[in-house]
LUMDOKE-124644 format. One record per residue (C-alpha): residue number from 1; residue in one letter; y, z, x. Coordinates in steps of 0.02 Angstrom, whole numbers. Layout:
<recs>
<NUM, 'a', <Y, Z, X>>;
...
</recs>
This chain:
<recs>
<1, 'x', <4644, 671, 3057>>;
<2, 'x', <4628, 563, 2901>>;
<3, 'x', <4654, 646, 2734>>;
<4, 'x', <4565, 509, 2641>>;
<5, 'x', <4509, 563, 2469>>;
<6, 'x', <4336, 509, 2419>>;
<7, 'x', <4314, 462, 2236>>;
<8, 'x', <4206, 576, 2131>>;
<9, 'x', <4050, 490, 2066>>;
<10, 'x', <4046, 469, 1877>>;
<11, 'x', <3964, 610, 1781>>;
<12, 'x', <3814, 578, 1671>>;
<13, 'x', <3852, 722, 1557>>;
<14, 'x', <3946, 714, 1394>>;
<15, 'x', <3964, 575, 1269>>;
<16, 'x', <4068, 419, 1292>>;
<17, 'x', <4249, 461, 1256>>;
<18, 'x', <4248, 362, 1093>>;
<19, 'x', <4134, 429, 955>>;
<20, 'x', <4133, 252, 886>>;
<21, 'x', <4067, 186, 1051>>;
<22, 'x', <3934, 321, 1056>>;
<23, 'x', <3873, 277, 881>>;
<24, 'x', <3877, 91, 920>>;
<25, 'x', <3772, 117, 1076>>;
<26, 'x', <3638, 215, 983>>;
<27, 'x', <3633, 88, 842>>;
<28, 'x', <3621, -55, 966>>;
<29, 'x', <3478, 35, 1054>>;
<30, 'x', <3378, 48, 894>>;
<31, 'x', <3411, -133, 849>>;
<32, 'x', <3360, -194, 1022>>;
<33, 'x', <3202, -89, 1019>>;
<34, 'x', <3146, -162, 852>>;
<35, 'x', <3182, -340, 909>>;
<36, 'x', <3127, -333, 1090>>;
<37, 'x', <3005, -189, 1105>>;
<38, 'x', <3002, -54, 1237>>;
<39, 'x', <2956, -161, 1388>>;
<40, 'x', <3095, -289, 1362>>;
<41, 'x', <3232, -167, 1315>>;
<42, 'x', <3365, -152, 1451>>;
<43, 'x', <3524, -53, 1470>>;
<44, 'x', <3616, -217, 1493>>;
<45, 'x', <3556, -285, 1327>>;
<46, 'x', <3609, -125, 1238>>;
<47, 'x', <3780, -130, 1319>>;
<48, 'x', <3804, -310, 1267>>;
<49, 'x', <3754, -276, 1087>>;
<50, 'x', <3866, -123, 1077>>;
<51, 'x', <4014, -212, 1156>>;
<52, 'x', <4033, -88, 1299>>;
<53, 'x', <4017, -94, 1487>>;
<54, 'x', <3852, -41, 1566>>;
<55, 'x', <3948, 94, 1660>>;
<56, 'x', <3986, 173, 1491>>;
<57, 'x', <3800, 192, 1461>>;
<58, 'x', <3761, 258, 1634>>;
<59, 'x', <3893, 393, 1620>>;
<60, 'x', <3787, 473, 1484>>;
<61, 'x', <3609, 410, 1508>>;
<62, 'x', <3527, 388, 1677>>;
<63, 'x', <3380, 289, 1607>>;
<64, 'x', <3334, 196, 1450>>;
<65, 'x', <3205, 332, 1411>>;
<66, 'x', <3343, 458, 1381>>;
<67, 'x', <3446, 333, 1283>>;
<68, 'x', <3304, 289, 1164>>;
<69, 'x', <3263, 473, 1131>>;
<70, 'x', <3444, 509, 1087>>;
<71, 'x', <3450, 353, 978>>;
<72, 'x', <3304, 413, 874>>;
<73, 'x', <3357, 596, 878>>;
<74, 'x', <3514, 561, 776>>;
<75, 'x', <3405, 486, 640>>;
<76, 'x', <3306, 647, 627>>;
<77, 'x', <3469, 743, 618>>;
<78, 'x', <3494, 659, 448>>;
<79, 'x', <3354, 767, 377>>;
<80, 'x', <3419, 902, 261>>;
<81, 'x', <3344, 1044, 161>>;
<82, 'x', <3442, 1069, 0>>;
<83, 'x', <3393, 1222, -100>>;
<84, 'x', <3274, 1159, -235>>;
<85, 'x', <3238, 1332, -304>>;
<86, 'x', <3066, 1369, -232>>;
<87, 'x', <2971, 1359, -69>>;
<88, 'x', <2852, 1228, -138>>;
<89, 'x', <2993, 1118, -201>>;
<90, 'x', <3085, 1134, -35>>;
<91, 'x', <2928, 1081, 61>>;
<92, 'x', <2892, 933, -53>>;
<93, 'x', <3071, 875, -38>>;
<94, 'x', <3077, 878, 151>>;
<95, 'x', <2905, 797, 165>>;
<96, 'x', <2961, 649, 59>>;
<97, 'x', <3126, 637, 152>>;
<98, 'x', <3036, 639, 320>>;
<99, 'x', <2913, 506, 262>>;
<100, 'x', <3056, 394, 202>>;
<101, 'x', <3137, 411, 373>>;
<102, 'x', <2975, 360, 458>>;
<103, 'x', <2965, 205, 349>>;
<104, 'x', <3124, 136, 426>>;
<105, 'x', <3079, 7, 559>>;
<106, 'x', <3201, 77, 687>>;
<107, 'x', <3130, 253, 669>>;
<108, 'x', <2948, 200, 672>>;
<109, 'x', <2968, 85, 822>>;
<110, 'x', <3075, 205, 923>>;
<111, 'x', <2968, 358, 889>>;
<112, 'x', <2803, 274, 930>>;
<113, 'x', <2878, 196, 1087>>;
<114, 'x', <2946, 356, 1160>>;
<115, 'x', <2791, 456, 1116>>;
<116, 'x', <2680, 327, 1201>>;
<117, 'x', <2792, 321, 1353>>;
<118, 'x', <2801, 511, 1363>>;
<119, 'x', <2614, 523, 1398>>;
<120, 'x', <2657, 462, 1573>>;
<121, 'x', <2826, 546, 1591>>;
<122, 'x', <2842, 736, 1586>>;
<123, 'x', <3033, 730, 1590>>;
<124, 'x', <3035, 615, 1440>>;
<125, 'x', <2914, 730, 1348>>;
<126, 'x', <3031, 876, 1378>>;
<127, 'x', <3180, 776, 1317>>;
<128, 'x', <3087, 733, 1156>>;
<129, 'x', <3052, 916, 1131>>;
<130, 'x', <3232, 972, 1158>>;
<131, 'x', <3320, 827, 1070>>;
<132, 'x', <3204, 804, 921>>;
<133, 'x', <3071, 938, 898>>;
<134, 'x', <3172, 1095, 937>>;
<135, 'x', <3323, 1033, 839>>;
<136, 'x', <3221, 998, 683>>;
<137, 'x', <3140, 1170, 682>>;
<138, 'x', <3303, 1225, 602>>;
<139, 'x', <3232, 1160, 437>>;
<140, 'x', <3082, 1276, 450>>;
<141, 'x', <3191, 1425, 491>>;
<142, 'x', <3309, 1387, 346>>;
<143, 'x', <3168, 1359, 222>>;
<144, 'x', <3080, 1519, 273>>;
<145, 'x', <3240, 1622, 259>>;
<146, 'x', <3267, 1556, 82>>;
<147, 'x', <3088, 1593, 34>>;
<148, 'x', <3103, 1769, 103>>;
<149, 'x', <3264, 1798, 6>>;
<150, 'x', <3175, 1741, -154>>;
<151, 'x', <3030, 1858, -118>>;
<152, 'x', <2907, 1714, -93>>;
<153, 'x', <2871, 1757, 89>>;
<154, 'x', <2869, 1925, 180>>;
<155, 'x', <2995, 1963, 315>>;
<156, 'x', <2928, 1967, 492>>;
<157, 'x', <2983, 2114, 597>>;
<158, 'x', <2923, 2044, 763>>;
<159, 'x', <3043, 1906, 824>>;
<160, 'x', <2908, 1833, 936>>;
<161, 'x', <2788, 1819, 790>>;
<162, 'x', <2925, 1741, 682>>;
<163, 'x', <2961, 1611, 815>>;
<164, 'x', <2776, 1574, 838>>;
<165, 'x', <2752, 1554, 651>>;
<166, 'x', <2901, 1435, 642>>;
<167, 'x', <2823, 1329, 779>>;
<168, 'x', <2657, 1325, 687>>;
<169, 'x', <2734, 1280, 519>>;
<170, 'x', <2833, 1140, 599>>;
<171, 'x', <2679, 1072, 688>>;
<172, 'x', <2577, 1073, 528>>;
<173, 'x', <2707, 984, 422>>;
<174, 'x', <2770, 860, 552>>;
<175, 'x', <2595, 825, 617>>;
<176, 'x', <2524, 791, 445>>;
<177, 'x', <2664, 675, 391>>;
<178, 'x', <2668, 578, 555>>;
<179, 'x', <2479, 557, 555>>;
<180, 'x', <2475, 504, 374>>;
<181, 'x', <2620, 381, 389>>;
<182, 'x', <2599, 310, 563>>;
<183, 'x', <2417, 334, 612>>;
<184, 'x', <2320, 321, 449>>;
<185, 'x', <2453, 206, 374>>;
<186, 'x', <2428, 287, 205>>;
<187, 'x', <2569, 318, 81>>;
<188, 'x', <2662, 482, 82>>;
<189, 'x', <2707, 481, -102>>;
<190, 'x', <2750, 618, -226>>;
<191, 'x', <2567, 650, -269>>;
<192, 'x', <2516, 669, -87>>;
<193, 'x', <2667, 779, -49>>;
<194, 'x', <2622, 891, -196>>;
<195, 'x', <2440, 909, -144>>;
<196, 'x', <2487, 941, 36>>;
<197, 'x', <2614, 1073, -15>>;
<198, 'x', <2488, 1164, -125>>;
<199, 'x', <2366, 1170, 20>>;
<200, 'x', <2500, 1231, 139>>;
<201, 'x', <2570, 1365, 25>>;
<202, 'x', <2404, 1430, -45>>;
<203, 'x', <2294, 1402, 107>>;
<204, 'x', <2113, 1347, 100>>;
<205, 'x', <2063, 1501, 3>>;
<206, 'x', <1922, 1546, 122>>;
<207, 'x', <1891, 1725, 176>>;
<208, 'x', <1913, 1744, 366>>;
<209, 'x', <1754, 1794, 455>>;
<210, 'x', <1775, 1931, 587>>;
</recs>
């Protein structure tokens, strides 16, 4: 009886062994997307630009959808929330930082491409949520914790309510900035960020009707 050993198929989990190769692949993906657009972007073109074999890409990303999401996700990971001394200042700072990120051609092109494609692809939509949306909610959690420590916001005893409020805050801020910058194509400048923050922090001032 033959004891032939069958090779194990390559895994698609984990990053390429070289961090430099990983970074080069993501950068090449963003460059190719800006130059070629979504429809013409191929794994082969990315591999060529990054100076790696296509097999290196396929060990980590099964499809270009996943690759493009990861390529734009690392850009959003650059967002930070330094302590500016108050909740309002923290919000204004991150709004302007987010808007500056959206102004970069590689961010704008990649984000709009994957969002458009995700309307027809549930798996891609879930990857956007896990790789970009859920990761960036850390900023909301951090900002809220600081505001609570300063006495600007009350502590929430119910973890489910706290998580729900974090989701809502993220949706309001991200949704407003993306719509303003990418849909309305209006500037997100210091004046707009200040007005938006005042509205967010103080609310509309209306009395709820029961």
